[in-house]
Steps between C-alpha positions, in 0.01 A plus 500: 500500500640838404510798731199725448590811696271800538619823340605763748626855506856590417728426799642849478159649564435319827618780731317825440637830631169575662450343843284191460191439703665225698745748649212678666463205736733539796643157584496381861814558706793266429353389170648563159350803327253440221690519169419736219245369256348651187203724566378394158581178320724538198379366167707274279669724245572390148871465584450250781485133400402216728586167334244226491173692537257749363660834429284801560548858393322783680174393666296616201732331250469171319604183684708251304635154575866410504630199310503273805135576579398441140670160490405393855226721648484519880192350668398848619368777278698796635742586781613838624726620785538833676877503444823298495607317814768744607563822688229642720234258377709200599571651843131566557409143406761365743364717781146391419570131450786413735489776765122467541425861410141411410405866533662552157228295329267796419782704348646213299152399392445857385801473268351183353170678442680779315658243270168324444335825396753533217403166348124474433513127424597435861190685619253261335528225760232341714694373800829575678716211621821525704775247442428255784746372760514149634383454857853437620640814340208704630562381856869578462456854366177586677336670202473479122641817348323431169165481682558840664580655162206326334265643762611852411469433127154345532380789714636758256341328199177420685540132415441190713803336657541130567792348685329162539432399139856381442718314750866408484658184629829481687806541276864591567574875484543642151788730596823409324342250260550513125201540272475125419533419870226749585269348241565149631457619859156650424364219288166392642535728802188714436144380539171679434258450789199677349506478118148641476633834627748542213324332208470736205661790689803718439731483800758751623791333682691718747852435630795699630782393265504341154821296478482236227125481453491137614258565786242704310532267200426196718206685653368607161515148360314359801234773495438464126470123534213571742322739263648848552460713188811717527790560738659842555791575732610808696812506721696764684834412343650314207815307590523305173846498344 
């Protein structure tokens, strides 16, 4: 399976000179300050190329498919990210995900909503789904960061949210695995509990980081097997190489 990475803004545009909204939040004492983030998401300019996926011009421009997508289309219809996994965005995700700064969810979710507004196809969905965690991983971390982001996205789009339709079995952590290893690791790991809730619907999958696309691809295949009409993906960051 080829990498199908969501287009993002130019890395050089991640830090804006204007103070971002996240800086307005004073962090608690003895905690790392909230990093600078874009106050507006940057669009993918015509000079930026992301191999292996749809290349988009300005939001109003025509969307084309790269050669990889034409020869081996991904199981999802469209994927977009707020920005590349670097700089202030990466720092914010680490604070949110690993330092338990759950209070960042509304602000990070707001950045995702800004990106969604630039791509009308992503707005024609019927249901929002977070990438699920296995029970063991959920007990270990204490919360599902994708579910917190999905709640903000669903609220902003006035769409229903379901974190019970899809469940994930126990698998070894994906961190450090190659793309083939990730695909093998995820094979058969997702199960749809309530297929009647997704049948014939367009679904918006929400996650924090898009790495190789193995997770959302495995989810998309499982959901479509159970009758989903279309799968769309929004993430905070794109870490695809």
